[in-house]
C-alpha positions as CSV (number, residue, x, y, z in Angstrom):
1,M,14.5,37.3,98.3
2,A,16.4,38.0,95.1
3,A,13.2,38.5,93.1
4,T,11.9,41.0,95.7
5,A,15.1,43.0,95.5
6,A,14.9,42.9,91.7
7,V,11.3,44.2,91.7
8,E,12.3,47.0,94.1
9,T,15.2,48.1,92.0
10,I,13.2,48.0,88.7
11,E,10.6,50.2,90.3
12,R,13.2,52.5,91.9
13,I,15.0,53.3,88.7
14,K,12.1,53.4,86.3
15,E,11.4,57.2,86.7
16,P,15.1,58.3,87.1
17,V,16.0,56.4,83.9
18,Q,13.1,58.1,82.1
19,Q,14.1,61.5,83.4
20,L,17.7,61.1,82.4
21,T,16.9,59.9,78.9
22,R,14.4,62.7,78.3
23,R,17.3,65.1,78.9
24,W,18.8,64.3,75.5
25,M,15.7,63.0,73.7
26,L,13.7,66.1,74.4
27,A,16.6,68.6,74.2
28,D,16.2,71.5,71.8
29,S,19.8,70.8,70.7
30,T,18.9,67.3,69.7
31,D,16.0,68.5,67.6
32,A,18.3,71.1,66.1
33,C,20.9,68.5,65.2
34,G,18.2,66.5,63.4
35,V,17.1,69.5,61.4
36,Q,20.6,70.4,60.6
37,L,21.2,66.9,59.2
38,G,18.2,67.4,56.9
39,F,15.2,65.9,58.7
40,A,11.9,67.8,58.6
41,S,11.7,67.8,62.4
42,G,13.4,66.7,65.5
43,A,10.6,64.1,66.0
44,Q,11.6,62.4,62.7
45,F,15.2,62.4,63.9
46,W,14.0,60.6,67.1
47,V,12.2,57.9,65.1
48,V,15.1,57.1,62.9
49,G,17.7,57.7,65.6
50,R,16.1,55.0,67.7
51,A,15.0,52.5,65.1
52,G,17.8,53.0,62.7
53,V,19.7,50.2,64.5
54,L,17.4,47.9,62.4
55,G,19.0,49.1,59.2
56,S,17.2,50.1,56.1
57,C,14.2,47.8,56.6
58,P,10.6,48.7,55.5
59,A,9.0,51.5,57.4
60,E,6.3,49.1,58.6
61,V,8.9,46.9,60.3
62,A,10.4,50.0,62.0
63,A,6.9,51.0,63.2
64,A,6.3,47.5,64.5
65,A,9.5,47.7,66.5
66,I,8.8,51.1,67.9
67,A,5.1,50.0,68.6
68,F,3.7,53.2,70.0
69,E,4.2,55.6,67.0
70,P,1.5,55.7,64.3
71,L,2.6,54.0,61.1
72,A,2.1,57.2,59.1
73,E,4.4,59.2,61.3
74,V,7.1,56.5,61.1
75,E,6.8,56.4,57.4
76,K,7.4,60.1,57.1
77,A,10.5,59.8,59.2
78,W,11.8,56.6,57.6
79,H,11.4,58.0,54.1
80,G,12.7,61.4,55.1
81,V,16.3,60.3,55.9
82,P,18.6,63.0,54.5
83,E,20.4,62.2,51.3
84,G,23.8,60.6,51.9
85,L,22.8,58.9,55.2
86,T,21.6,55.4,55.9
87,H,19.2,54.6,58.7
88,Q,22.1,52.8,60.6
89,Q,24.3,55.9,60.2
90,V,21.5,58.1,61.7
91,A,21.3,55.7,64.7
92,V,25.1,56.0,65.2
93,L,24.8,59.8,65.0
94,Y,22.0,59.7,67.6
95,K,24.2,57.5,69.8
96,D,27.0,60.1,69.5
97,I,24.5,62.8,70.7
98,I,23.8,60.6,73.8
99,T,27.4,60.0,74.6
100,A,28.3,63.7,74.0
101,W,25.5,64.7,76.4
102,G,27.0,62.3,78.9
103,E,30.3,64.0,78.6
104,R,28.8,67.4,79.3
105,A,26.1,66.5,81.9
106,L,27.8,63.7,83.8
107,G,31.4,64.7,83.7
108,S,31.5,66.1,87.2
109,I,29.7,63.2,88.9
110,D,31.7,60.8,91.1
111,R,33.4,58.2,88.8
112,D,32.6,55.4,91.2
113,V,28.9,56.2,90.8
114,L,29.1,56.4,87.0
115,A,31.1,53.1,86.9
116,T,28.3,51.5,89.0
117,V,25.7,52.6,86.5
118,D,27.7,51.5,83.6
119,V,29.1,48.1,84.8
120,L,26.1,46.9,86.7
121,G,23.7,48.3,84.2
122,R,25.5,46.4,81.4
123,R,25.3,43.2,83.3
124,V,21.5,43.6,83.5
125,V,21.1,44.3,79.8
126,D,23.5,41.6,78.8
127,A,21.5,39.1,80.8
128,A,18.4,39.7,78.6
129,P,17.9,37.8,75.4
130,A,18.1,39.7,72.1
131,S,14.6,38.2,71.3
132,L,13.0,40.5,73.9
133,G,13.1,43.4,71.4
134,T,14.8,44.3,68.1
135,I,15.5,47.9,68.9
136,F,16.9,46.9,72.3
137,A,19.1,44.3,70.7
138,G,20.3,46.8,68.1
139,W,21.2,49.4,70.7
140,R,23.0,46.9,72.9
141,R,25.3,46.1,70.0
142,L,26.4,49.7,69.4
143,P,30.0,50.3,70.5
144,A,30.4,52.3,73.7
145,P,32.9,55.1,74.0
146,D,36.1,54.9,76.1
147,S,34.9,57.8,78.3
148,L,33.1,56.8,81.4
149,P,30.5,59.6,81.4
150,G,29.6,58.8,77.8
151,R,29.4,55.1,78.5
152,A,27.1,55.7,81.6
153,A,24.8,57.7,79.4
154,L,24.6,55.1,76.7
155,T,24.1,52.3,79.2
156,T,21.2,54.3,80.7
157,H,19.7,54.5,77.3
158,V,20.0,50.8,76.7
159,I,18.3,50.2,80.1
160,R,15.5,52.3,78.8
161,E,15.2,50.3,75.6
162,L,15.3,47.1,77.7
163,R,12.2,48.2,79.7
164,G,10.6,49.5,76.5
165,A,11.0,46.1,74.9
166,A,9.5,44.4,77.9
167,H,6.6,46.9,78.0
168,I,5.7,46.2,74.4
169,S,5.4,42.5,75.2
170,A,3.4,43.3,78.3
171,I,0.9,45.5,76.5
172,A,0.2,42.8,74.0
173,A,-0.1,40.1,76.7
174,C,-2.7,42.2,78.4
175,G,-4.9,42.4,75.3
176,L,-4.1,46.1,74.6
177,T,-3.2,47.9,71.4
178,P,-0.4,50.5,71.5
179,L,-3.1,53.1,71.1
180,D,-5.0,51.7,74.1
181,A,-1.8,51.9,76.1
182,I,-1.3,55.6,75.2
183,L,-4.9,56.5,76.0
184,A,-4.8,54.8,79.4
185,A,-1.2,55.6,80.2
186,T,-0.4,55.7,83.9
187,H,1.8,58.8,83.4
188,A,0.8,62.1,84.8
189,P,-0.9,64.5,82.4
190,P,-0.3,65.6,79.7
191,R,1.4,62.3,78.8
192,T,-1.9,60.3,78.8
193,G,-5.4,60.4,77.3
194,P,-6.9,61.4,73.9
195,A,-5.0,64.8,73.8
196,Y,-1.7,62.9,74.2
197,A,-2.7,60.4,71.5
198,E,-3.5,63.3,69.1
199,R,-0.2,64.9,69.8
200,M,1.6,61.7,68.9
201,G,-0.2,61.7,65.5
202,Y,-3.3,59.5,66.1
203,T,-6.7,60.6,65.0
204,G,-10.0,59.9,66.8
205,P,-12.6,59.1,67.7
206,F,-11.0,57.4,70.6
207,R,-12.4,54.9,73.1
208,D,-12.9,55.8,76.7
209,P,-9.6,55.2,78.5
210,A,-11.5,53.9,81.5
211,E,-12.5,50.9,79.5
212,V,-8.9,49.5,79.6
213,R,-7.6,51.2,82.7
214,E,-7.3,48.0,84.7
215,Q,-5.5,46.2,81.9
216,R,-3.1,49.1,81.5
217,V,-2.2,49.0,85.2
218,E,-1.7,45.2,84.9
219,A,0.6,45.9,81.9
220,E,2.9,48.0,84.1
221,R,3.0,45.2,86.7
222,L,3.8,42.6,84.0
223,T,6.5,44.8,82.5
224,T,8.3,44.6,85.8
225,S,7.7,40.9,86.1
226,I,9.3,40.3,82.7
227,L,12.4,42.2,83.7
228,V,12.9,40.4,87.1
229,P,15.1,37.5,85.7
230,Y,17.6,40.0,84.1
231,F,17.9,42.2,87.2
232,S,18.2,39.1,89.3
233,S,21.6,38.5,87.6
234,L,22.9,40.9,90.2
235,T,23.1,40.2,93.9
236,D,20.9,42.0,96.4
237,K,23.8,44.3,97.3
238,E,24.5,45.1,93.6
239,L,20.9,45.8,93.0
240,R,20.9,48.3,95.8
241,L,24.1,49.9,94.6
242,L,22.7,50.2,91.0
243,A,19.5,51.8,92.3
244,E,21.4,54.3,94.4
245,A,23.8,55.1,91.6
246,V,21.0,55.7,89.1
247,E,19.0,57.8,91.5
248,S,22.0,60.0,92.6
249,T,23.0,60.5,88.9
250,C,19.5,61.6,88.1
251,Q,19.4,63.9,91.1
252,A,22.7,65.5,90.2
253,V,21.5,66.2,86.6
254,M,18.1,67.5,87.6
255,A,19.5,69.8,90.4
């Protein structure tokens, strides 16, 4: 019964978590902040902002941890860190953007709802092993602010990184490359197919996505399966409360 409730919750919050995190990841203000810091683009700020929790490792290591970005694009970002900043410092600045967004966007949401997202969400991510993914492990270690809206935003981001880590493992287990996963992504257009791969920096010719469509669908199922033990650290009632809180938070922000 617990596993069934966990699967339902994982599926329920998948899209709301993605929608919420895109609010700061894709914001013009986030891109502008990266450029103001000295990055060539907001996209480069996104790369180092996320993977900077690894510290100043080789670009190839950062690309491996991110998985879905072409190595050449990661190298540009990794070697383009503005003078006077370390990769870790960029990650902290990126975290500050997330928590500041939470202050602005979530400040009027019921505090009990935000506390549910933060407290129950943290219990889920704390139940997962650090070995699941290095970027996930790094983000989980970053200190949370005292403010509840900021903490709820940060916890939502760590939940996203948790799923991302599980997804990387699932893609590999299904015999797919990251490029295969992008080509046959189950997202709605335009976030799928050859055009999307080119937008991310890959160059063709590309394989027919239909060749790996079934494996790609299986990878989504396996991602959920990997996450079940960690969500099962909550009771069925807590799982329902977490799903409702994440959904209502998303609805309030998207309204």
